[in-house]
PASEBA-1860 file (N, C-alpha, C; in nm, 3 decimals):
! residues 193
1> MHASLRTA> 0.088/-0.117/0.001/0.002/0.000/0.000/0.091/0.124/0.001 ~ 0.051/0.217/-0.074/0.128/0.342/-0.089/0.126/0.413/0.046 ~ 0.241/0.468/0.090/0.257/0.533/0.220/0.156/0.646/0.244 ~ 0.134/0.729/0.142/0.041/0.841/0.163/-0.105/0.791/0.177 ~ -0.140/0.682/0.111/-0.273/0.626/0.126/-0.289/0.567/0.264 ~ -0.184/0.495/0.311/-0.189/0.434/0.444/-0.199/0.545/0.549 ~ -0.128/0.653/0.532/-0.133/0.765/0.628/-0.273/0.825/0.628 ~ -0.333/0.841/0.512/-0.467/0.898/0.502/-0.567/0.810/0.570
9> LIVAAVSS> -0.557/0.676/0.554/-0.649/0.584/0.618/-0.634/0.587/0.769 ~ -0.510/0.596/0.819/-0.487/0.604/0.963/-0.546/0.731/1.020 ~ -0.526/0.841/0.952/-0.584/0.970/1.001/-0.737/0.962/1.001 ~ -0.797/0.903/0.896/-0.943/0.892/0.890/-0.994/0.801/1.003 ~ -0.925/0.692/1.032/-0.967/0.603/1.141/-0.961/0.675/1.275 ~ -0.850/0.742/1.300/-0.834/0.815/1.429/-0.942/0.921/1.441 ~ -0.967/0.989/1.331/-1.073/1.092/1.333/-1.211/1.035/1.363 ~ -1.239/0.917/1.303/-1.367/0.850/1.328/-1.380/0.811/1.473
17> IATLRPHV> -1.275/0.757/1.531/-1.278/0.715/1.671/-1.300/0.836/1.761 ~ -1.234/0.945/1.729/-1.249/1.069/1.810/-1.394/1.121/1.799 ~ -1.452/1.107/1.680/-1.591/1.154/1.664/-1.686/1.065/1.738 ~ -1.660/0.936/1.745/-1.750/0.843/1.814/-1.738/0.850/1.965 ~ -1.622/0.885/2.014/-1.595/0.880/2.160/-1.698/0.958/2.242 ~ -1.741/1.081/2.205/-1.843/1.150/2.284/-1.977/1.075/2.285 ~ -2.013/1.011/2.174/-2.140/0.939/2.168/-2.134/0.815/2.259 ~ -2.020/0.745/2.260/-2.005/0.629/2.347/-2.011/0.674/2.494
25> AEAQAQQA> -1.943/0.783/2.522/-1.945/0.835/2.661/-2.084/0.874/2.702 ~ -2.161/0.934/2.614/-2.299/0.973/2.644/-2.387/0.850/2.672 ~ -2.369/0.748/2.589/-2.449/0.625/2.608/-2.413/0.561/2.741 ~ -2.285/0.556/2.775/-2.240/0.496/2.900/-2.297/0.576/3.020 ~ -2.301/0.709/3.008/-2.352/0.791/3.116/-2.502/0.766/3.135 ~ -2.575/0.749/3.026/-2.718/0.720/3.041/-2.744/0.586/3.108 ~ -2.661/0.486/3.076/-2.676/0.355/3.138/-2.645/0.364/3.287 ~ -2.549/0.448/3.323/-2.504/0.455/3.461/-2.589/0.553/3.542
33> APMPNFPA> -2.680/0.624/3.474/-2.760/0.726/3.542/-2.841/0.665/3.654 ~ -2.854/0.729/3.766/-2.931/0.673/3.877/-3.080/0.670/3.843 ~ -3.146/0.581/3.910/-3.290/0.573/3.890/-3.352/0.701/3.941 ~ -3.469/0.737/3.886/-3.537/0.858/3.935/-3.569/0.846/4.083 ~ -3.600/0.954/4.141/-3.634/0.958/4.285/-3.780/0.927/4.304 ~ -3.814/0.798/4.293/-3.950/0.753/4.307/-3.997/0.769/4.450 ~ -4.128/0.787/4.472/-4.176/0.780/4.612/-4.134/0.646/4.672 ~ -4.083/0.651/4.791/-4.026/0.532/4.856/-4.133/0.440/4.916
41> VGQAAPDF> -4.099/0.312/4.921/-4.185/0.217/4.988/-4.203/0.258/5.135 ~ -4.326/0.261/5.181/-4.356/0.306/5.317/-4.397/0.454/5.326 ~ -4.367/0.529/5.223/-4.401/0.670/5.218/-4.547/0.685/5.170 ~ -4.614/0.788/5.217/-4.751/0.819/5.166/-4.742/0.842/5.016 ~ -4.827/0.775/4.940/-4.830/0.793/4.796/-4.885/0.930/4.765 ~ -4.819/1.003/4.673/-4.872/1.137/4.637/-5.013/1.130/4.584 ~ -5.099/1.215/4.642/-5.236/1.217/4.593/-5.242/1.285/4.457 ~ -5.342/1.249/4.383/-5.362/1.309/4.251/-5.507/1.306/4.217
49> TATATDST> -5.548/1.392/4.127/-5.682/1.394/4.068/-5.659/1.393/3.918 ~ -5.732/1.304/3.848/-5.716/1.290/3.704/-5.848/1.243/3.647 ~ -5.849/1.230/3.515/-5.968/1.176/3.446/-5.925/1.049/3.376 ~ -6.005/0.946/3.395/-5.984/0.819/3.331/-6.102/0.792/3.239 ~ -6.088/0.694/3.153/-6.197/0.649/3.067/-6.194/0.498/3.059 ~ -6.309/0.441/3.024/-6.320/0.296/3.014/-6.356/0.258/2.871 ~ -6.387/0.134/2.846/-6.412/0.084/2.713/-6.541/0.137/2.653 ~ -6.627/0.197/2.734/-6.751/0.257/2.682/-6.732/0.402/2.646
57> GKNIPVSL> -6.613/0.455/2.678/-6.586/0.598/2.652/-6.632/0.691/2.762 ~ -6.679/0.632/2.871/-6.725/0.713/2.986/-6.607/0.772/3.059 ~ -6.606/0.905/3.077/-6.500/0.971/3.151/-6.531/0.963/3.301 ~ -6.431/0.926/3.373/-6.444/0.897/3.519/-6.342/0.981/3.594 ~ -6.389/1.069/3.686/-6.291/1.141/3.769/-6.231/1.042/3.872 ~ -6.099/1.052/3.888/-6.028/0.962/3.978/-5.936/1.045/4.069 ~ -5.940/1.017/4.197/-5.838/1.071/4.289/-5.790/0.958/4.376 ~ -5.664/0.960/4.408/-5.608/0.853/4.490/-5.676/0.853/4.627
65> SSLHGKVV> -5.696/0.969/4.683/-5.754/0.976/4.817/-5.894/0.912/4.824 ~ -5.969/0.913/4.715/-6.102/0.849/4.715/-6.093/0.698/4.711 ~ -5.973/0.642/4.687/-5.955/0.498/4.678/-5.895/0.440/4.806 ~ -5.888/0.522/4.912/-5.833/0.475/5.037/-5.911/0.351/5.082 ~ -5.838/0.249/5.131/-5.903/0.126/5.171/-5.897/0.018/5.065 ~ -5.850/0.056/4.944/-5.832/-0.039/4.834/-5.683/-0.041/4.798 ~ -5.640/-0.151/4.741/-5.505/-0.160/4.686/-5.512/-0.099/4.547 ~ -5.419/-0.010/4.515/-5.419/0.056/4.384/-5.290/0.015/4.311
73> VLAFYPLD> -5.304/-0.026/4.186/-5.190/-0.055/4.100/-5.185/0.059/3.999 ~ -5.088/0.149/4.013/-5.072/0.260/3.924/-4.960/0.224/3.828 ~ -4.997/0.202/3.700/-4.902/0.152/3.603/-4.881/0.254/3.493 ~ -4.767/0.323/3.498/-4.728/0.418/3.392/-4.670/0.341/3.275 ~ -4.713/0.376/3.154/-4.659/0.309/3.032/-4.643/0.414/2.924 ~ -4.554/0.387/2.829/-4.526/0.491/2.729/-4.638/0.530/2.635 ~ -4.694/0.436/2.558/-4.792/0.473/2.454/-4.894/0.366/2.427 ~ -5.018/0.408/2.405/-5.124/0.314/2.364/-5.081/0.236/2.239
81> RSRGCTAE> -5.115/0.108/2.240/-5.102/0.020/2.126/-4.958/-0.009/2.085 ~ -4.860/0.035/2.158/-4.721/-0.002/2.125/-4.697/-0.148/2.174 ~ -4.590/-0.207/2.128/-4.566/-0.352/2.151/-4.564/-0.385/2.301 ~ -4.477/-0.322/2.374/-4.461/-0.352/2.519/-4.589/-0.316/2.596 ~ -4.648/-0.207/2.562/-4.768/-0.160/2.631/-4.886/-0.254/2.605 ~ -4.896/-0.302/2.481/-5.003/-0.399/2.448/-4.979/-0.529/2.524 ~ -4.853/-0.573/2.532/-4.826/-0.694/2.608/-4.864/-0.679/2.755 ~ -4.828/-0.565/2.813/-4.852/-0.538/2.956/-5.003/-0.534/2.983
89> LTKFRDEY> -5.073/-0.449/2.910/-5.216/-0.431/2.940/-5.302/-0.554/2.902 ~ -5.257/-0.629/2.799/-5.324/-0.751/2.764/-5.307/-0.855/2.875 ~ -5.187/-0.862/2.931/-5.162/-0.953/3.046/-5.250/-0.915/3.162 ~ -5.256/-0.786/3.190/-5.343/-0.737/3.300/-5.488/-0.780/3.274 ~ -5.532/-0.767/3.148/-5.671/-0.806/3.111/-5.693/-0.954/3.128 ~ -5.601/-1.034/3.068/-5.621/-1.178/3.063/-5.619/-1.243/3.202 ~ -5.545/-1.182/3.291/-5.536/-1.240/3.427/-5.595/-1.149/3.534 ~ -5.689/-1.065/3.488/-5.747/-0.964/3.577/-5.803/-1.022/3.705
97> ASFFGDGV> -5.890/-1.124/3.695/-5.960/-1.176/3.813/-5.860/-1.242/3.907 ~ -5.768/-1.320/3.854/-5.675/-1.395/3.942/-5.559/-1.307/3.989 ~ -5.517/-1.215/3.903/-5.403/-1.131/3.933/-5.437/-1.019/4.029 ~ -5.547/-0.954/4.005/-5.587/-0.838/4.087/-5.699/-0.876/4.184 ~ -5.815/-0.915/4.129/-5.925/-0.954/4.215/-5.993/-0.842/4.287 ~ -6.085/-0.880/4.378/-6.160/-0.781/4.453/-6.068/-0.696/4.538 ~ -6.107/-0.570/4.555/-6.034/-0.480/4.641/-5.910/-0.420/4.577 ~ -5.887/-0.444/4.448/-5.775/-0.386/4.378/-5.824/-0.302/4.261
105> VVLPTSID> -5.771/-0.179/4.253/-5.804/-0.088/4.142/-5.679/-0.076/4.057 ~ -5.692/-0.106/3.929/-5.581/-0.098/3.835/-5.598/0.033/3.753 ~ -5.494/0.117/3.750/-5.503/0.242/3.679/-5.384/0.257/3.583 ~ -5.392/0.200/3.462/-5.289/0.224/3.362/-5.291/0.373/3.323 ~ -5.173/0.433/3.306/-5.166/0.578/3.286/-5.061/0.607/3.179 ~ -5.101/0.692/3.082/-5.007/0.736/2.978/-5.037/0.879/2.937 ~ -4.957/0.929/2.842/-4.978/1.064/2.788/-5.087/1.067/2.686 ~ -5.135/0.951/2.645/-5.240/0.947/2.539/-5.367/1.010/2.584
113> TLQSHASW> -5.448/1.047/2.490/-5.578/1.115/2.515/-5.683/1.019/2.567 ~ -5.791/1.074/2.624/-5.903/0.991/2.667/-5.963/0.919/2.546 ~ -5.971/0.985/2.432/-6.024/0.922/2.311/-5.941/0.802/2.267 ~ -5.808/0.817/2.273/-5.719/0.707/2.237/-5.737/0.590/2.331 ~ -5.742/0.621/2.463/-5.762/0.517/2.563/-5.899/0.446/2.539 ~ -6.004/0.521/2.523/-6.137/0.462/2.504/-6.140/0.368/2.383 ~ -6.082/0.412/2.270/-6.077/0.334/2.152/-6.002/0.202/2.175 ~ -5.884/0.213/2.238/-5.801/0.094/2.263/-5.871/0.001/2.362
121> AKDAHFPF> -5.928/0.059/2.468/-5.995/-0.023/2.572/-6.113/-0.098/2.507 ~ -6.183/-0.032/2.418/-6.299/-0.098/2.351/-6.250/-0.210/2.261 ~ -6.147/-0.182/2.179/-6.094/-0.286/2.088/-6.036/-0.404/2.161 ~ -5.969/-0.377/2.273/-5.898/-0.484/2.345/-5.981/-0.541/2.461 ~ -6.100/-0.485/2.485/-6.187/-0.532/2.594/-6.119/-0.525/2.731 ~ -6.056/-0.409/2.759/-5.992/-0.392/2.887/-6.099/-0.376/2.997 ~ -6.086/-0.443/3.110/-6.183/-0.432/3.218/-6.149/-0.321/3.319 ~ -6.061/-0.231/3.283/-6.019/-0.127/3.377/-6.022/0.007/3.306
129> AMIADPKG> -6.037/0.113/3.386/-6.030/0.250/3.335/-5.885/0.288/3.318 ~ -5.857/0.378/3.226/-5.721/0.421/3.196/-5.713/0.574/3.212 ~ -5.608/0.617/3.283/-5.589/0.760/3.306/-5.519/0.827/3.187 ~ -5.572/0.938/3.143/-5.504/1.021/3.043/-5.431/1.130/3.121 ~ -5.300/1.136/3.099/-5.213/1.234/3.167/-5.128/1.308/3.067 ~ -5.193/1.382/2.971/-5.114/1.440/2.862/-5.015/1.544/2.904 ~ -5.031/1.607/3.016/-4.936/1.706/3.062/-4.836/1.645/3.163 ~ -4.852/1.519/3.191/-4.758/1.450/3.282/-4.772/1.490/3.428
137> EVANKYAS> -4.886/1.545/3.468/-4.901/1.592/3.607/-4.895/1.479/3.707 ~ -4.962/1.366/3.676/-4.957/1.251/3.768/-4.820/1.187/3.761 ~ -4.770/1.166/3.641/-4.637/1.103/3.623/-4.532/1.182/3.694 ~ -4.539/1.315/3.693/-4.439/1.398/3.760/-4.439/1.370/3.912 ~ -4.554/1.348/3.971/-4.561/1.323/4.114/-4.496/1.188/4.151 ~ -4.491/1.100/4.055/-4.434/0.967/4.078/-4.298/0.949/4.007 ~ -4.237/1.056/3.963/-4.108/1.054/3.897/-4.105/0.952/3.781 ~ -4.214/0.944/3.711/-4.227/0.850/3.600/-4.231/0.917/3.464
145> QSAEGKPF> -4.207/1.048/3.462/-4.207/1.120/3.335/-4.072/1.106/3.269 ~ -4.070/1.114/3.138/-3.947/1.124/3.066/-3.927/1.268/3.030 ~ -3.843/1.296/2.927/-3.826/1.436/2.885/-3.962/1.496/2.847 ~ -3.972/1.625/2.859/-4.098/1.694/2.833/-4.159/1.653/2.698 ~ -4.283/1.615/2.701/-4.354/1.576/2.580/-4.324/1.435/2.530 ~ -4.237/1.365/2.603/-4.202/1.227/2.563/-4.285/1.129/2.642 ~ -4.294/1.004/2.594/-4.371/0.903/2.669/-4.315/0.878/2.809 ~ -4.397/0.823/2.896/-4.359/0.797/3.033/-4.263/0.677/3.042
153> RRTVFVIG> -4.193/0.672/3.157/-4.114/0.553/3.190/-4.214/0.441/3.223 ~ -4.177/0.319/3.197/-4.265/0.205/3.234/-4.239/0.175/3.381 ~ -4.323/0.226/3.468/-4.311/0.204/3.609/-4.442/0.156/3.666 ~ -4.434/0.075/3.774/-4.551/0.023/3.834/-4.542/0.045/3.987 ~ -4.646/0.099/4.045/-4.651/0.121/4.187/-4.770/0.040/4.244 ~ -4.750/-0.022/4.357/-4.858/-0.082/4.432/-4.875/0.007/4.553 ~ -4.995/0.058/4.570/-5.028/0.146/4.680/-5.122/0.072/4.773 ~ -5.079/0.059/4.897/-5.161/-0.021/4.993/-5.290/0.046/5.034
161> KDGKVAYV> -5.371/-0.030/5.106/-5.499/0.020/5.152/-5.485/0.140/5.243 ~ -5.368/0.154/5.303/-5.343/0.267/5.392/-5.292/0.390/5.319 ~ -5.284/0.383/5.186/-5.241/0.496/5.106/-5.093/0.513/5.097 ~ -5.016/0.414/5.144/-4.871/0.419/5.137/-4.819/0.333/5.023 ~ -4.703/0.375/4.968/-4.638/0.296/4.863/-4.596/0.162/4.920 ~ -4.643/0.053/4.861/-4.609/-0.081/4.906/-4.504/-0.145/4.819 ~ -4.493/-0.099/4.694/-4.399/-0.159/4.600/-4.375/-0.065/4.483 ~ -4.250/-0.062/4.435/-4.216/0.016/4.317/-4.132/-0.068/4.224
169> DGRFGALS> -4.167/-0.071/4.098/-4.078/-0.131/3.995/-4.055/-0.022/3.892 ~ -3.936/0.036/3.900/-3.899/0.150/3.813/-3.859/0.112/3.671 ~ -3.847/-0.017/3.647/-3.814/-0.063/3.512/-3.896/-0.190/3.482 ~ -4.028/-0.175/3.492/-4.114/-0.293/3.477/-4.094/-0.359/3.343 ~ -4.067/-0.489/3.345/-4.043/-0.566/3.224/-4.171/-0.619/3.163 ~ -4.232/-0.545/3.075/-4.359/-0.583/3.017/-4.358/-0.715/2.947 ~ -4.239/-0.760/2.903/-4.227/-0.888/2.834/-4.167/-0.997/2.923 ~ -4.155/-0.969/3.051/-4.090/-1.062/3.145/-4.192/-1.124/3.243
177> QDAYDKLG> -4.204/-1.257/3.239/-4.294/-1.322/3.333/-4.250/-1.298/3.477 ~ -4.121/-1.289/3.501/-4.070/-1.261/3.637/-4.126/-1.130/3.691 ~ -4.138/-1.027/3.605/-4.192/-0.901/3.650/-4.339/-0.917/3.698 ~ -4.417/-0.995/3.624/-4.556/-1.017/3.665/-4.565/-1.102/3.789 ~ -4.479/-1.201/3.800/-4.478/-1.284/3.920/-4.449/-1.202/4.045 ~ -4.349/-1.115/4.033/-4.311/-1.025/4.147/-4.426/-0.930/4.177 ~ -4.486/-0.870/4.074/-4.597/-0.779/4.093/-4.715/-0.852/4.161 ~ -4.745/-0.970/4.114/-4.856/-1.049/4.171/-4.832/-1.077/4.318
185> AEIKKAKS> -4.711/-1.113/4.353/-4.678/-1.139/4.494/-4.691/-1.015/4.580 ~ -4.650/-0.899/4.526/-4.661/-0.772/4.600/-4.808/-0.728/4.613 ~ -4.884/-0.753/4.515/-5.032/-0.721/4.526/-5.096/-0.809/4.633 ~ -5.064/-0.936/4.632/-5.118/-1.027/4.730/-5.079/-0.986/4.871 ~ -4.952/-0.946/4.884/-4.907/-0.900/5.019/-4.979/-0.775/5.061 ~ -4.997/-0.680/4.967/-5.068/-0.554/5.001/-5.213/-0.581/5.037 ~ -5.276/-0.677/4.968/-5.416/-0.710/4.998/-5.431/-0.768/5.139 ~ -5.329/-0.841/5.183/-5.340/-0.906/5.316/-5.306/-0.812/5.430
193> N> -5.249/-0.699/5.403/-5.214/-0.601/5.507/-5.330/-0.511/5.543
END
């Protein structure tokens, strides 16, 4: 290989590595970033008031304080009808009676509109109401928001009958049976307390 061509290739390779280095560092920093400051287990769950809708399109006012005495599963998810979200909410639907049962209120929550929720709930036959949180007001109280205007983090909270956080999964694995098994055990524990 001609010396000047070899030198040009080496310079191009070094330049490419230098250009990639900031991107690699950024990706590593994101992976090492600490988890958000979620409400802690044992802490009073932040109260909220929001509007939910069900498969009939009926808008339902919801406040956490009005659900005192029930176990609440507050499940933040990124977007209606996306792959992981469909897997998660379909699993909730398919195992609703055995997984949640009496005394448990399930509140899936995303930035999507009430109309989007109602359409999806009707098509998928969801047996639970879904909270529309387009401004991220509820998600913000639970440190489950992403960057402004972006979908929420997939987080699940179990709130006990006493209104305190009983369980937090800040990286809920919608495609992982282990995540559902752990959530089911925590719901069962919260129901017995």
